[in-house]
ZADRENTI-31121 format. One record per residue (C-alpha): residue in three letters; chain; x, y, z. Coordinates in pm, 1 decimal. Example, Ala and Ser with C-alpha at 12.3 -4.5 7.8 and 13.67 -1.06 7.14 Angstrom:
<recs>
ALA  A  1230.0  -450.0  780.0
SER  A  1367.0  -106.0  714.0
</recs>
This chain:
<recs>
UNK  A  -2013.4  -2878.5  2320.8
UNK  A  -1909.5  -3235.0  2400.6
UNK  A  -1854.0  -3461.8  2105.8
UNK  A  -1898.1  -3836.6  2149.0
UNK  A  -1718.4  -4075.0  1919.2
UNK  A  -1805.8  -4439.4  1880.4
UNK  A  -1530.3  -4661.4  1756.9
UNK  A  -1578.9  -5029.7  1693.8
UNK  A  -1292.9  -5237.9  1829.1
UNK  A  -1358.4  -5576.8  1664.9
UNK  A  -1343.7  -5735.4  2011.5
UNK  A  -1598.3  -5950.8  2196.5
UNK  A  -1548.0  -5769.6  2529.0
UNK  A  -1524.4  -5390.4  2531.2
UNK  A  -1484.8  -5163.9  2834.5
UNK  A  -1665.6  -4830.3  2808.2
UNK  A  -1642.4  -4586.5  3099.7
UNK  A  -1552.4  -4871.3  3333.0
UNK  A  -1837.2  -5100.8  3222.7
UNK  A  -1750.0  -5426.9  3046.2
UNK  A  -1982.0  -5490.6  2751.4
UNK  A  -2005.9  -5834.9  2591.4
UNK  A  -2176.5  -5909.9  2258.6
UNK  A  -2367.3  -6223.0  2154.8
UNK  A  -2584.6  -6342.1  1866.1
UNK  A  -2826.0  -6632.6  1895.8
UNK  A  -2814.6  -6904.2  1632.4
UNK  A  -2951.5  -7256.6  1648.0
UNK  A  -3074.4  -7204.1  2007.8
UNK  A  -2722.1  -7115.1  2123.1
UNK  A  -2569.9  -6782.0  2223.8
UNK  A  -2240.4  -6727.5  2042.0
UNK  A  -1989.8  -6460.0  2140.0
UNK  A  -1928.2  -6212.5  1857.2
UNK  A  -1728.0  -5895.4  1811.6
UNK  A  -1879.0  -5552.6  1855.9
UNK  A  -1834.7  -5502.9  1480.3
UNK  A  -2035.2  -5813.1  1388.3
UNK  A  -2301.5  -5728.5  1648.5
UNK  A  -2336.3  -5373.7  1513.0
UNK  A  -2362.1  -5495.7  1153.9
UNK  A  -2641.6  -5741.5  1238.6
UNK  A  -2816.3  -5475.2  1446.5
UNK  A  -2814.4  -5233.4  1153.9
UNK  A  -2939.5  -5501.6  913.2
UNK  A  -3228.1  -5573.8  1152.0
UNK  A  -3346.9  -5213.7  1148.9
UNK  A  -3482.8  -5256.9  796.7
UNK  A  -3762.2  -5476.9  662.7
UNK  A  -3592.0  -5785.0  511.6
UNK  A  -3873.4  -5848.3  261.2
UNK  A  -3854.8  -5491.8  130.2
UNK  A  -3475.0  -5507.7  110.8
UNK  A  -3501.2  -5807.3  -123.1
UNK  A  -3678.6  -5568.1  -362.5
UNK  A  -3424.4  -5287.9  -305.0
UNK  A  -3673.5  -5088.5  -95.5
UNK  A  -3561.0  -4934.3  232.6
UNK  A  -3836.1  -4950.7  497.6
UNK  A  -3825.8  -4972.3  878.0
UNK  A  -3859.5  -5319.8  1025.7
UNK  A  -4193.1  -5313.3  1210.0
UNK  A  -4137.6  -5669.0  1341.0
UNK  A  -3824.1  -5572.2  1536.9
UNK  A  -3853.7  -5579.6  1916.9
UNK  A  -3610.0  -5502.9  2195.4
UNK  A  -3582.3  -5504.3  2571.9
UNK  A  -3352.4  -5283.5  2777.1
UNK  A  -3269.0  -5382.7  3135.0
UNK  A  -3014.2  -5265.1  3391.5
UNK  A  -2769.9  -5544.5  3305.5
UNK  A  -2837.6  -5614.2  2935.6
UNK  A  -3001.5  -5506.4  2611.3
UNK  A  -3157.4  -5767.4  2380.7
UNK  A  -3321.8  -5730.0  2040.5
UNK  A  -3488.9  -5953.9  1784.3
UNK  A  -3515.8  -5857.9  1417.5
UNK  A  -3848.8  -6034.9  1374.0
UNK  A  -3720.8  -6306.5  1143.6
UNK  A  -3391.5  -6475.4  1226.0
UNK  A  -3147.6  -6282.1  1444.1
UNK  A  -3139.0  -6215.3  1817.7
UNK  A  -2866.2  -5993.7  1959.8
UNK  A  -2763.6  -5952.2  2322.7
UNK  A  -2530.2  -5692.4  2469.4
UNK  A  -2456.8  -5761.9  2835.4
UNK  A  -2320.6  -5509.7  3082.4
UNK  A  -2072.4  -5571.5  3365.4
UNK  A  -1917.1  -5864.8  3177.8
UNK  A  -2219.5  -6093.4  3223.7
UNK  A  -2280.4  -6411.9  3025.8
UNK  A  -2624.3  -6463.5  2865.4
UNK  A  -2731.1  -6718.6  3126.6
UNK  A  -2670.5  -6456.8  3398.2
UNK  A  -2929.7  -6219.3  3251.8
UNK  A  -3268.9  -6271.8  3410.7
UNK  A  -3561.9  -6210.1  3179.5
UNK  A  -3388.7  -6316.8  2858.1
UNK  A  -3563.0  -6658.7  2842.5
UNK  A  -3900.2  -6485.2  2884.5
UNK  A  -3811.9  -6234.9  2611.9
UNK  A  -3715.2  -6520.7  2382.3
UNK  A  -4044.8  -6700.7  2450.5
UNK  A  -4249.6  -6386.6  2382.2
UNK  A  -4055.7  -6242.5  2088.0
UNK  A  -3929.3  -6547.5  1900.7
UNK  A  -4228.5  -6765.6  1820.9
</recs>
């Protein structure tokens, strides 16, 4: 049996099996580079309904959407946070389809 371990590195750029991953969060219409740790934390927070959490109730976030492409993975928590993980060391502006995702998901 093969065991896989995921270790956060607290770095913006992480190389996994020869592929450079970069992590970004979108705030104020700008993509900001963040560490894998910060990205993962915001991703986990976005999995749960923020309104329910304010009342100490744990429910899945039904407003969350995501898009997985060959060169990136982007998600929106349905209220305030957009996360982008690019592959092959790409910058957000190099990822085709992200502007369309933003237009559709973030209204």
